C-alpha positions in Angstrom: 53.5 182.3 49.3 51.9 184.9 49.5 54.1 187.8 50.6 56.8 185.7 50.8 60.5 187.1 50.7 63.9 185.9 51.7 64.2 188.5 54.8 61.1 186.9 56.1 61.7 183.1 55.0 65.0 182.8 54.0 65.4 178.9 53.8 62.2 178.6 51.5 62.8 181.3 49.5 66.2 180.0 48.4 65.0 176.4 47.9 62.4 178.0 45.0 64.3 177.4 42.1 64.8 175.4 39.3 63.4 171.8 39.9 60.8 173.1 42.5 57.1 172.8 41.9 54.6 176.3 41.8 51.3 176.0 42.3 48.5 178.7 41.8 51.5 181.7 41.5 51.6 184.6 39.1 54.9 185.6 37.1 55.8 189.6 36.6 55.2 190.4 33.0 57.0 188.2 30.5 59.5 187.1 32.7 59.3 183.9 34.7 60.0 185.4 38.1 57.5 184.9 40.7 55.2 187.7 41.9 54.9 187.1 45.5 52.7 189.9 45.9 49.8 189.0 43.6 47.0 186.9 44.5 44.9 187.5 42.0 44.5 184.1 41.0 44.0 183.0 44.8 45.7 183.3 48.2 46.5 179.4 48.1 49.6 179.5 46.7 51.6 176.7 47.3 55.0 175.4 46.4 57.1 172.0 46.6 60.3 171.4 46.7 63.0 168.3 48.0 64.4 168.3 51.1 68.0 168.8 49.6 66.7 172.2 48.5 66.7 172.9 52.1 70.1 174.2 53.5 71.2 172.8 56.4 68.6 170.0 56.2 69.8 166.9 57.4 69.8 163.8 55.3 68.3 161.1 54.8 65.6 162.7 57.3 64.4 159.5 59.0 62.6 159.3 62.7 61.0 156.5 64.9 57.6 155.5 63.7 54.8 157.7 65.9 52.9 156.5 68.8 49.6 157.1 70.2 49.9 159.0 73.3 46.2 159.2 74.9 44.8 161.3 77.8 41.5 160.7 79.6 
């Protein structure tokens, strides 16, 4: 999530809301606003959210089972 912005990744940025899980992030001052430029903890920041947080996602998101494709 380092340097994440609405301009760079609008769908991901919009999915970060109440209910999303943020990991290894810093907040701005005494607020609950994420500081996407702060890497003082680590550059390995993460976010997890449910698929219904993504605008335009197709639900349910189910596909056929993958198959192995070997070329020798």
